[in-house]
C-alpha positions as CSV (number, residue, x, y, z in Angstrom):
1,M,92.9,94.1,88.0
2,K,94.8,97.1,89.4
3,I,92.2,99.4,87.9
4,R,89.3,97.6,89.6
5,I,91.1,97.6,93.0
6,L,91.8,101.4,92.6
7,C,88.1,102.0,91.7
8,G,87.0,100.0,94.7
9,I,89.3,102.0,97.1
10,A,87.9,105.2,95.5
11,A,84.3,104.1,96.0
12,L,84.9,103.1,99.7
13,S,86.6,106.5,100.3
14,L,83.6,108.3,98.7
15,I,81.1,106.3,100.9
16,S,83.2,107.1,104.0
17,S,83.3,110.8,103.1
18,V,79.6,111.2,102.7
19,R,78.6,109.1,105.8
20,A,76.8,111.4,108.3
21,Q,78.4,111.7,111.7
22,S,76.0,111.4,114.5
23,L,75.8,114.1,117.1
24,C,73.9,113.2,120.2
25,V,72.4,116.3,121.8
26,F,71.4,116.6,125.4
27,D,68.4,118.9,125.8
28,L,65.9,118.7,128.6
29,S,63.2,119.6,126.1
30,G,64.4,117.1,123.4
31,A,64.1,118.1,119.8
32,G,61.9,121.0,120.7
33,G,64.5,122.7,122.9
34,D,66.7,125.7,122.3
35,I,70.0,123.7,122.6
36,Y,68.8,121.2,119.9
37,S,67.8,124.2,117.7
38,A,71.3,125.7,118.1
39,M,72.8,122.4,117.1
40,Q,70.7,122.4,113.9
41,D,72.4,125.7,112.9
42,Y,75.7,124.1,113.8
43,S,75.0,121.1,111.6
44,L,74.3,123.4,108.7
45,A,77.6,125.2,109.2
46,A,79.4,121.9,109.3
47,K,78.4,121.1,105.7
48,A,80.8,123.8,104.6
49,W,83.6,121.9,106.3
50,G,82.7,118.7,104.5
51,V,80.8,117.0,107.3
52,D,77.2,115.9,107.3
53,I,75.9,115.7,110.8
54,N,72.9,113.7,112.0
55,L,71.4,115.0,115.2
56,K,70.0,112.6,117.8
57,P,68.1,114.2,120.8
58,F,68.5,113.0,124.3
59,T,66.6,114.2,127.4
60,D,68.9,112.0,129.6
61,E,72.4,113.4,129.7
62,A,73.9,110.3,131.3
63,L,72.5,108.2,128.5
64,A,73.9,110.5,125.9
65,V,77.4,110.2,127.5
66,K,77.0,106.5,127.7
67,E,76.2,106.2,123.9
68,F,79.1,108.5,123.1
69,K,81.6,106.3,125.1
70,K,80.3,103.2,123.3
71,G,80.9,104.9,119.9
72,K,77.2,105.0,119.0
73,C,77.6,108.8,118.8
74,D,80.5,110.3,116.9
75,A,80.0,113.5,118.8
76,V,78.0,114.7,121.9
77,A,76.7,118.0,123.2
78,I,76.5,117.9,127.0
79,S,77.0,120.3,129.9
80,G,80.6,121.5,130.6
81,I,80.4,120.0,134.1
82,R,79.6,116.5,132.8
83,A,82.2,116.9,130.0
84,R,84.9,117.3,132.7
85,E,85.6,113.6,132.5
86,F,86.7,114.0,128.9
87,N,88.6,117.3,129.2
88,N,89.4,118.8,132.6
89,F,90.8,122.0,131.0
90,T,87.5,123.1,129.4
91,G,85.4,121.4,132.1
92,S,87.0,123.7,134.6
93,I,85.4,126.8,133.0
94,D,82.4,126.1,135.2
95,A,84.4,126.4,138.4
96,V,82.5,128.1,141.2
97,G,83.2,131.9,141.1
98,G,85.4,131.3,138.0
99,L,83.4,133.7,135.7
100,T,81.3,136.2,137.6
101,D,79.5,138.1,134.9
102,S,78.5,137.9,131.1
103,A,81.4,140.3,130.1
104,S,83.9,137.8,131.7
105,A,82.2,134.9,129.9
106,K,82.5,136.6,126.6
107,I,86.2,137.1,127.0
108,A,86.9,133.5,128.2
109,L,84.8,131.7,125.7
110,T,86.0,133.7,122.8
111,L,89.6,132.8,123.9
112,M,88.8,129.2,123.8
113,A,88.6,129.5,120.0
114,N,92.2,130.7,119.8
115,P,94.4,128.2,117.8
116,K,97.1,128.5,120.5
117,L,94.8,126.6,122.9
118,A,94.2,123.9,120.4
119,P,96.4,121.3,122.2
120,E,94.4,121.7,125.4
121,M,91.2,120.7,123.5
122,V,92.5,117.2,122.7
123,K,92.7,114.4,125.3
124,G,93.5,111.1,123.7
125,N,90.8,110.6,121.0
126,Y,88.4,113.1,122.5
127,E,88.5,116.6,121.2
128,V,86.3,119.6,122.4
129,V,85.2,121.3,119.2
130,G,82.9,124.0,120.7
131,I,82.0,125.6,124.0
132,T,78.8,127.6,124.6
133,T,77.4,129.5,127.6
134,L,74.0,128.6,128.9
135,G,73.9,131.4,131.3
136,T,74.7,132.4,134.9
137,L,73.9,129.9,137.7
138,Y,72.3,131.2,140.9
139,L,70.9,129.6,144.1
140,M,67.2,129.7,144.8
141,T,65.5,129.1,148.1
142,R,62.0,128.2,149.1
143,D,62.4,130.6,152.0
144,R,63.8,134.1,151.2
145,S,65.0,134.4,154.8
146,I,67.7,131.9,153.9
147,N,69.8,134.6,152.3
148,S,73.3,134.0,153.7
149,M,75.7,131.2,153.9
150,Q,75.3,131.0,157.7
151,K,71.6,130.4,157.3
152,M,72.2,127.7,154.7
153,A,74.0,125.5,157.3
154,G,71.8,122.5,158.1
155,K,69.5,123.1,155.1
156,T,69.1,120.7,152.3
157,L,70.7,121.8,149.1
158,G,70.4,120.1,145.7
159,I,73.6,119.2,144.0
160,L,74.6,117.4,140.8
161,D,75.5,113.9,142.1
162,Y,78.2,113.4,139.6
163,D,80.1,116.6,140.3
164,K,82.8,116.4,143.0
165,A,83.1,120.2,143.0
166,D,79.6,120.5,144.4
167,F,80.5,118.4,147.4
168,A,83.5,120.6,148.2
169,L,81.2,123.7,148.1
170,I,78.6,122.0,150.3
171,D,81.3,121.2,152.8
172,K,82.3,124.9,153.0
173,I,78.7,126.0,153.5
174,G,77.6,123.3,156.0
175,A,74.4,122.4,154.1
176,I,73.0,118.9,153.6
177,P,73.6,117.6,150.1
178,V,70.8,116.0,148.1
179,G,71.9,114.3,144.9
180,M,70.1,114.9,141.6
181,D,70.7,115.5,137.9
182,L,69.6,118.4,135.7
183,A,66.4,116.6,134.7
184,S,65.2,116.1,138.4
185,F,66.2,119.2,140.3
186,G,63.1,121.2,139.3
187,T,60.7,118.5,140.5
188,K,62.7,118.1,143.8
189,F,62.7,121.8,144.4
190,N,59.0,122.3,143.6
191,S,58.0,119.4,145.7
192,G,60.0,120.6,148.7
193,K,62.5,117.8,148.8
194,V,65.2,120.4,149.0
195,D,65.3,123.8,150.6
196,I,67.8,125.3,148.2
197,A,68.7,124.4,144.5
198,P,70.8,125.8,141.6
199,L,68.9,127.9,139.1
200,L,69.6,128.4,135.4
201,P,67.3,131.1,134.1
202,L,66.7,129.1,130.8
203,M,65.0,126.5,133.1
204,F,62.7,128.9,135.0
205,K,59.7,128.7,132.8
206,P,60.0,125.1,131.4
207,F,60.4,123.7,135.0
208,E,57.8,126.0,136.4
209,L,60.1,126.9,139.2
210,Y,57.8,129.7,140.3
211,K,55.7,126.9,141.9
212,G,58.5,126.0,144.2
213,L,59.4,129.7,144.9
214,G,55.8,130.5,145.7
215,T,55.3,133.8,147.7
216,Q,58.1,133.1,150.2
217,G,60.9,131.9,148.0
218,A,63.6,133.9,146.2
219,I,66.5,133.7,143.8
220,I,69.7,135.1,145.5
221,R,71.3,137.6,143.1
222,F,74.8,136.4,143.4
223,P,76.4,134.5,140.4
224,V,77.8,131.1,141.5
225,L,79.2,130.2,138.1
226,Q,78.8,130.4,134.3
227,F,77.1,127.2,133.1
228,T,78.6,126.0,129.8
229,G,77.9,123.4,127.2
230,D,80.6,121.4,125.4
231,I,80.6,119.7,122.0
232,I,83.0,116.7,122.0
233,I,84.0,114.5,119.1
234,H,85.7,111.2,118.6
235,Q,88.6,112.9,116.7
236,D,89.2,109.9,114.4
237,K,85.6,110.1,113.1
238,F,86.1,113.6,111.6
239,P,88.3,115.2,109.0
240,Y,91.7,116.6,110.0
241,G,91.4,120.2,111.0
242,Y,87.7,120.0,111.8
243,G,88.0,120.9,115.4
244,Q,89.6,124.3,114.9
245,K,87.1,125.3,112.2
246,S,84.3,124.3,114.6
247,R,85.7,126.2,117.6
248,T,86.2,129.2,115.5
249,W,82.5,129.1,114.5
250,F,81.4,128.7,118.1
251,G,83.8,131.6,119.1
252,G,81.9,133.8,116.6
253,K,78.6,133.0,118.4
254,V,79.5,134.0,121.9
255,D,77.9,137.4,121.8
256,Q,74.6,135.8,120.6
257,Q,74.7,133.2,123.3
258,V,75.4,135.7,126.1
259,N,72.6,138.0,124.9
260,T,70.1,135.2,124.8
261,A,71.0,134.1,128.4
262,K,70.7,137.7,129.6
263,K,67.2,138.0,128.0
264,L,66.1,134.9,129.7
265,E,67.4,136.2,133.0
266,A,65.7,139.6,132.5
267,G,62.4,137.7,131.9
268,I,62.2,136.4,135.4
269,P,59.8,138.6,137.4
270,A,61.6,141.1,139.7
271,N,59.7,140.0,142.8
272,Y,61.6,136.6,142.8
273,W,65.1,138.2,143.1
274,E,66.7,138.8,146.5
275,D,69.6,141.2,146.7
276,I,72.2,140.6,149.4
277,P,74.4,143.0,151.4
278,E,77.9,143.7,150.0
279,L,79.5,142.1,153.1
280,D,77.6,138.9,152.3
281,K,78.9,139.1,148.7
282,L,82.5,139.3,149.9
283,A,81.8,136.2,152.2
284,Y,80.4,134.3,149.2
285,T,83.4,135.3,147.1
286,R,85.9,134.2,149.7
287,V,84.1,130.7,150.2
288,L,84.0,130.2,146.5
289,R,87.6,131.1,146.1
290,E,88.7,128.7,148.9
291,A,86.7,125.9,147.2
292,R,88.4,126.6,143.8
293,L,91.8,126.4,145.5
294,S,91.0,123.2,147.3
295,L,89.6,121.6,144.1
296,T,92.6,122.6,142.1
297,R,95.0,121.1,144.6
298,D,93.0,117.9,144.4
299,G,93.2,117.8,140.6
300,I,89.5,118.2,140.1
301,L,89.9,121.5,138.5
302,D,92.6,122.4,135.9
303,K,95.3,124.8,137.3
304,K,96.0,126.4,133.8
305,M,92.3,127.1,133.3
306,M,92.1,128.6,136.9
307,G,94.9,131.0,135.9
308,I,93.2,132.0,132.7
309,L,89.9,132.7,134.6
310,K,91.7,134.7,137.2
311,R,93.3,136.9,134.5
312,V,89.9,137.4,132.9
313,R,88.4,138.4,136.2
314,C,91.2,140.8,137.0
315,R,91.1,142.3,133.6
316,Q,87.4,143.2,134.3
317,N,88.1,144.4,137.8
318,P,91.8,145.0,138.5
319,T,91.1,146.4,142.0
320,N,89.9,143.0,143.4
321,S,92.0,141.9,146.3
322,E,92.7,138.5,144.6
323,C,94.6,140.2,141.8
324,K,97.5,140.8,144.1
325,L,97.6,137.1,145.1
326,T,99.6,134.5,143.3
327,D,98.0,131.2,144.4
328,E,95.6,130.8,141.6
C-alpha cells in the first residue's frame, strides 16, 4: 500500500513539474510583434531552468493584467508603468527624467539583475523576473511651433489614464489632460483629438504617426523617460530560484535591447525632429525633477529607486547641478 501511495505522489510531482506555465504577453501587434518575438526567445531559455512556458498574446494590456490577477496567467509581460501596482520599486524606473539616455538605461537595467537587489523584486507573491527597455519616450506635437512648456499650456496632451505620475506632470505644464491607453494614443493623435502625445519610436511606423505629424508637426528632441517592460510571475507557480536566473538572463540582453531601440529611433526621418534651445532643456529638466520629488513624497514613486537613478545620472554627468543636492 505504501509503495502505491509513494508512486502516486511521484506521478503527481512529475505531472506538476512538466505542466507549462502560462505567460500572457502584451504586444500591440499581438503574436506578430517584436515583444512577443522576444518572449519566444525567453521561453526557450527558460527550458534550461526546468520551466516550460506557454505564451499567450494580448493586444489589450488591461485585459492581460486582469487575467494575471485572476491566476489565469502564471506570468505576465507588461509595461513598467502598468507594473507599478505590483512592484513600485521597478515600476519607478519609468519616472520622468529618471533615465535620460541609453547609456544610463544600460547601467540601471543591468544593475537590476544584481542578486543584492533580489529582495526588492518580490512583493507578496509577485516577483519581477525581468526588466527590458522599449526605448526613450519623447513628446510629439501636431504643430511644431508648440516647442516649449510655456506654449503647451492650455493645449490638449494625451496621457496614460492609469498613471498618476502623468497627472502630476500635466499639472506642472498646465496642459489639458486627455486620458488614453497605449492602444489608442496613435488614433487620438492622428485624428487630432490631442495636440500633443507621447511617442515611443517603436510605435512610429506601426501606428502611422507620420499621418498625425503631417508637414507641420514635430517630435521634440528631449527625452522624457525610458519606457520599460516588466515580466512578473506568481512566485508560487515557479521553481525556487527561478527569478534570479531569469533576471540574470535579461541583464545579459540589455545591450541588445538598447541597440534595437536606438535603431528604431534613428529610422525616424530627420525632418520630424525638432531641436530645442539649451535654456528650454534646462527648464524641462527642472520641471521633471520637481515632478519626481512631488511623486516620491506622495509615495507614487519609490524613494530607493529614485536614489539609484540619480546616482546613475550623476555617474554619467557628474557636473549636473542636481549631483550636489541631497533631496533625491
